[in-house]
N, C-alpha and C positions, 0 to 999 in steps of 0.2 A: 519685623523691625530691623533697622540697620544696627550695626555693631555699636556705634556711638549713642544712638537714641536709646537702645536697650540698656546700655551701661548707665546713662544718666537717670533713666527711670528706676533702675535697681539701686543706684546710689541714693536717690531721694527716698526710696522705700526703706532702705537701711537706716537713713538718717531719722526717719519717722520712728522706726522701731527703737533705735538707740536713744532718741530723745525721750520717748515714753518710758523706757526702762530706767534711764538715769533720773528722770523727773520723779518717779516713784521712790528711787533710792534717796534722792535729795530730800524728798518730803519726809521720809522716815528719819533720816539723820537730823534734819532741821527740827522736826517735832521733838526729838530727844534733847537737842541743845536748847530749844526754847523753853523746855520744861525745867531747866536748871534754875535754881533760885539764888545760887551763890554768885554774887557780883565780883567777888575776888578772883574767880576763875573764868571770868567772861572772856570769850574768844576775841582775838584781835580783829580789826575790820577786814583784813585779808581773808580770814577764815569765812566770815559771813559772805563776802563778795564772791569767793570761789564757790561756796555752796549755792549761791543764787545763780551764778553764771555757769555752774558745772554741767548741767544737763546739755545745754546747747554747745558748749565748748567740747565736751567729751564726745558728743555725737559727731560734730564736725571733724574732730581728730580721728575718730574711728573710721569715718568714710574716707578721709584723705590718706591716712597712714596704713589702713588695713584693707578696706574694700577695693579701693581703686587699684593698688598694686596686685591684689588677688585677681581682679577681673582682667587686668592687663596681661598677667602672666599665664593664666590658665584658660581663659575664654577663647575658643577658636574664632579667628577673624572672619572665616567664611561661613559660619553657622547662621542659619536663618531661624529666628525665634518668632513665635506667634505673638499676637497682640494680647497683652495681659491686662484684663479689665481691672482686677483688684490692685495690681501694682501701679497701674496708671492712676487709679483713684488716690492711692497713697501719695504718689508724686504730686498730684494736684493739691492735696491737703498741705503738703510741705510748702509748695509755692505760695499758697494762701497764708500760711503761718508766717513765712518770711516777709511777704508783702505787708501784712498787718503790723508786724514788728517794726518794719522800716517806716511805715506810716506813723506809728506812735512816736518814734524817734524824731521824725521830720516835724511833726506838730509841736513836740516839746521844744525843739531847737528854734522853730519859728516864733513860738510864744516868747522865748527869752530874747530873741533878736528884736521883736517889736517893743518889748519892755525897755530894752537897752536904748533903742532909738528915741523913745519918749524921754528917758532920763537924760540922754546926751543933749537934748534940745535946750535944757536950762542948766546943764552941769558946768562947773568950773573946777579947774585943777586945785586940789587941796594944797594951800601954801605951807612952806616950812616943813615938808615931810619927805624924807628920803625913803623910797620904796622901790623894790624891783618890778612892781606892777603899777601902771598908771592909776592914781587914786583921785576920784572926783567927788566934789561936794554937790549934793542934789537937794532940792526942796520937795519933800514928799509929805502927804498927809500924816503918815505915821513914821516912827523911828525906823531906820533901815541901815543895815550894813550887809553888802552882798558882793560876792566874787562871781562875775559872769564871764562867759567865754571859755574856750579851750585852747585854741592856737594863739589868740591875742586877748588874754584876760584883762579885765579891768575891775577895780574895786570902787563901789559906790557907797558913800556915807551920807546919811541925811543930816541936815543942819541941826535938827533936834538932838541927835546923838553927839555931834561935835560939841554942842553947847553944854551937854550934860557931863561929858567925860573930861577928865584931866588929861594933859599931854601924855603922861605915862600910861594911862588907861587906854587912850586912843591908839598909841603905838602897840600896846599888847594885843588889842583886838585886830588891828591890821596884820600883825604878825600871825595871828590865828588864821586869818583868811589866806595869807601867803602859804601857810602850811597846807591848807586845802589845795592850793595851786600846785605845790611841789608833789603832793600825793596823787595828782591827777583825779581828784574826786569828782569834778564836773564831767570828765570823760567817763568815769565809772557810773555816774548817775545816768548818763545817756545810754551806756551799754546795758544797764538794768532795764531801761524802758524798751530796748530793742531786742531783748532775749527771745528767740523763737522757740518756746518750749511749752510743756503742759503744766508747768509749775506756776506760771504767772497768773495772777487773779485769785489764787487760792489763799486761804487764811494763813497757811504755812509760809507762802511767799511774802505776804504782807508782814508777817512777824519777822522773817529774815531781813527784809528791807528796813524795817524799823530798827532792828538790832544793828545792822550795818551802819545806818545813819548815826545812831547813838555812839557806836564804837569809833566811827570816823571823826565825830566831834571830840571825843576824848583824845584820840590820837593827834588831832590838830591842836588841842590845848597843850599837849605834852611837847610836840615839835615846835610850836610857836614860842613857848616859854623856855625851852632848852634846859629845863631843870633849874632855872634861875628863880629863887624864892621871891624876889621883888617883882619879877614879871608875873609870876603865878598869882601873887596877891593883887596886882594891878588888874589882871584879867578877871579874877574873881569879883573884884569891886565893880568892874565894868558890867559883868553879867548881872550883878545885883541891881544896878541902875537900869539895865535893859529890861529886866523882869518887872520892874516897877512902871516902866514907861509903856510897855506893850504886852498883850497876851502872847503866850508861847504858841507858835504855829505848829502844825504837824510836820513830819519829815518832808523834806523838799526833794523831789525826784525829777525836776527839770534840771538841765545842765547848768545849775546855779547853786552856789554855796552861801548860806546865810549864817550869821553869828549864832542864832538860836534855832537852827534847822533840824535838830535831832537830839534826843536824849533829855533826861530830866535835869532842868537847870539847877535845882537844889543839890542834886547829887554831883553835878559837875563842879559847883562852887565848893562843896565840902571836899571833893577830891583835890581841887587846886590848892586848898588851904592845908591839906595833909602834906606829908613828906613827898618830895618829888619821886616819881616812879623809878625803879631801878631797871637796868637793861639786861638783867640776868635771866629773864624768862625766855622761853623758846628753846629750840633744839640747838645744841652747840655745833660749831662748824665741823669738827671731826665726825660727829654722829650724822650730821646732814650729808657730808661727803660719802660716808659709808653707806647710808641708806640709798643715796643716788647711784653709787656703784653697784649695789645689789640689784636695784631696779633695772639698770642698763644691762647687766649680765643676764638676768632672767629674760628680758626683752630680746636680746641678741640670740639666745639659745632657742626660744620658742617662736621667733618671728616666722621662720619658714613654715613649720607645721601649722601655725595659726592661719597663714594665708591660704594654705590648702584646705584647712577645715572650713574657713569662711566661704571659699568657692563651692565646696561640697554642700554647705548649708544653703547657699544661694540657689544651686541647682534643685535641691529639694523644695525650696520656696517657690521657684518658678513652676516646677512640675506639679506642685500640690495645690496651687491657687488657681481659681478660674480666670 
C-alpha cells in the first residue's frame, strides 16, 4: 500500500478503536450521572452535551492531534506495507458509521426544511413585536411555538397560542426561544443526530439526550428571563396555558427548538416561580485557569513520548493483525 493510503487506513482504524473506548467510558459516566436523584445538583446542559458528543470528538481529536503527527514523524516514506485485511475492514466500518451519521443529519434537516416551507406558505409576520429573529404567525391544527433554522433562524407561533397568551406572556415565550438561538441549541441537536459513535441508540444515550434537552430548556428559561421575577412569572403562566392546550411531546432532536420540547413542565413552572438562580455555581475563573495551565503543561511534557508510543503501538497493531 502507498504511504498515504496506509496512513488513512490506520487513521480510520485508530478512530474506530478510540470511539469504541470513549463510548464505553461515556456510557459508564452517563449511567452514573443518570442514576442521581438529586435535581439540585443536576449538571448543566454543556455537561450532558459534552458527554453525548465526547466519544466522537475525542476520537477525532486523538487521530488529528496524536496519530497523524506520529505517523508523519516516524513512518518511513519509502516503506512498502502489505495489505491489511483487518485494518481495511475497520476503516470500512468507520466510513459506514460516518455515512450513516451524515444521513441521519441530512434527513433531520430536510424534515425541518419541509415543515418550514409548509408553514411559510400561510405565515404572516407577527405585528407589534420587536425581536432579533423574524417571528411569524401561523395557522396550525394544534398550538405551536418553535424556533427553526441555524444560520437563518425563524420563530413560528400558532394563532391559538397568540390568542391564549397575554402580551407579557408572549414576549416571555419568544425570549425563551431566542435564548435557544443564542445557545445554538438547534445546531447541537443536529450534532447529536450526526455523532458517529457506538453510544447512539443505547438506553444510556437516550437518557443523556433527554437530560440534555431538559437542561437546555431550564437554561433557556433562565437566559430568556434574565433573573427578572416578572418575566419568570409570565413564562410560568404561559407554560401553564400551553400545558392545558396541548399534550407535552417528547424531547425534540430535529434541528428545531419548541417551547415544551424537553423536561417536566410542572418542574419547570415550579422552578420559574422559585427564586431566580444564582450565578455562583461552577468552577471559578482562577481555578479554571489553573486547571487549564496544568493540563497544557502535562500535554507539553508528554507529547513527544506519546507520539513515539503511539507509533510503536501502531507497528505492533500492523504486525499482529491479519
